[in-house]
C-alpha positions, 0 to 999 in steps of 0.5 A: 947143122949137127946139134948136142955134139953129134957129127954129121957124116958125109951123107947128112945123117947125124948121131943115134936119133937125130934127123937125116937130111935129105939134100936131093928133094924133088918139089913139085915146082921142079918136077912140073919144070923138068918135064917142060924142059923135056918138050920143046914145043911147050910154052909154059902155059901149062906149067904156069897154070898147075902153079896156080892149081898148087896154090889152091891146094896149099890154101884149101889144106891150110884151112881144112887144119884150121877149120874146126879153130875158126869155125869152118865146119858146119853148113853155109845154107845153100846147096850146090848145082847137083843138090848136095849141101854146101859146107863152109869149106865147100864156099871157101875152096870153090871161091879159091879155085876161081880166084887162082884160075882167074889169076893164072891167066891161062884158064879160059873156063872153070867148071866146077861142082859148086857151079852151076854154069860154066865160069868163063874167064873173059879177060884171057880170051886166048887162054887154051885150057879149062880146069873142071874140079871138085873142090871138097870132095866128101865134104859131109865127112869133114865135121867127123874129121875124115879125109876129103880132097880135091879132084881135079882134070885139065882139058886144052881147047881145040886151036880153032876156038882159042884163035877165035877168042869166043867163048867156048861152048858146053859141047867144046868142053864136054870131053871124054877122058882120053882128051884130058892133059892131066888130071888127079886129086889131092887128099887132106888127111894127116898130110896132104897128098897130091896125085898127079898124071899127065896123058901117056905119062907116069903117076906121081904122088907128093907130100905137102911139107908144111915146115917148106909149104912145098909139095915134095915128090914122095911117091915116083911112079905109082903102080897099082898092084894087079890083084888085091882082095879087097873091095870098097863099095857103100854096100847100104845101096845093094838094095837098089843095085842091078842083079849081076852087080849084085851076084858080083859082090856077093861072089866076092864074100861066099864061094859060089855053087861052082866054086871047086872047094868052098873050104879053101874060099877066102872072102874079100876084105871089105874097106869103104870110108865114103870119100872117094879120094881117100877110098882111090888113094888106099885102092891106088896103094894096095890094090883092090876095087873102088866102085860106086856103081849105078843103081835104081836109084840113080839109073846113071850113076852118082858121080860127075864124069868131068871132074870126078870119074875121068880124072880117077880113071885117068889116074888108075889107067897111067898107074896100071890099072883100069876103070869101067863105067856100069855098062862095063865100058871104058870109063875114059871113052865115056863122053859126058853129055852135059858138065854135070852129067854122071855115071856109074864106075868101077876102078881099080886093079887090072885083074879085079876089073877083069873079074867085074867085066866077066861077072857083068857079061 
C-alpha cells in the first residue's frame, strides 16, 4: 500500500523514493514444484528432498549472521576426517544437514566432509537419494567475515539397490559427476545466494529474502561468459606446481617469446578470495577461470571430488562453461575412488579452459 500521500499506479509503483512492489515473485518452492509438474513420472521425492536442503541453507545463513553475537566463531577443538580444524559453525552446520536429511525421509545416505564414514538412514531403507555436502566451505575465513558457502550434490541410487533395502556400498556411492541428479552451492555473504542446477537443465540463482524467509529467483538461466581475462588461483602454491601449470599462469601475466607484439599484451587480472564458493560464484557471473591444481604437496589435488569438484563442474557445464582435472580429463567423468577422494580442478569460461588444455598438451 502506498504511504506518505503517494499513489500506486497499475504496476505497483508509487511516488518518488518509494519501493516498487513485485507481485510476480518466483520462490525456490514454486520453482521446484513447477519443475516437478513437467515430469509425469515424478513421485515428489526429489522435491521434498530439496525442501529439506532449502531449510538447511536458511538455518546455516541464520547462524552465520549471528555467529559473532552468540560466539560461534573460533575452533571447536577437533578436526574433521580430511584434517581441517573444525570451526563451531562447521559442527552446527553438519548436525543441521544430518537432521534435515534424516527428517526428509527421502535420503538414504549422507556424505559429509565433516564425517569420516557414510551416514546411513536405515529408518528409510527404500529412500532413493544420496546427498554429498561440504556444510561450510572456506570456514577458515569465518572469523574475518569473508564469504563462505555450502556445496552439495544429489545422487540417485540404482533401482536394484533401492529395492533390496540394503545399505548401499561405498562403490555404489562413488559416482562420477555425470550421474548427479542435481548440484549447486549456497554462498553466505552480504546476502545468501543459492545456485542450483539439475541434470541437463539450466542454472538458476536465488537470493534469500530475510523478510519473507524465502529464496527468490533473481538470476534465471545463468550463463557464464565465453571468455574473460580474469584468473583465480592461490599463487602461493606455485613453487609446487608442475612446470606446464607454471608456464600457463605465467603466460597470463606476461607475453611469451612467441607473442607477435609484446607492447599490445594485456595481462589478466588476478582475483582470489580463498573461499571456493565465493571464487566460483564470481567466475560464474563475470567469466574467467578458477583453478586449484594438483601439486607436489598434493599429487592428487586438494579438493574433494564428490562434494566440491563434481557439483561445481556440473554448475559450470550447465552454464556453458567447462571443467577439467589436473590430468586435463573432463571433471564430470572423474570417478572417485573413495567418498573423500581428491582432485585438482580448472573450471570457468569455455575459451579459458581451452587455453588450459592447449597449455597442458
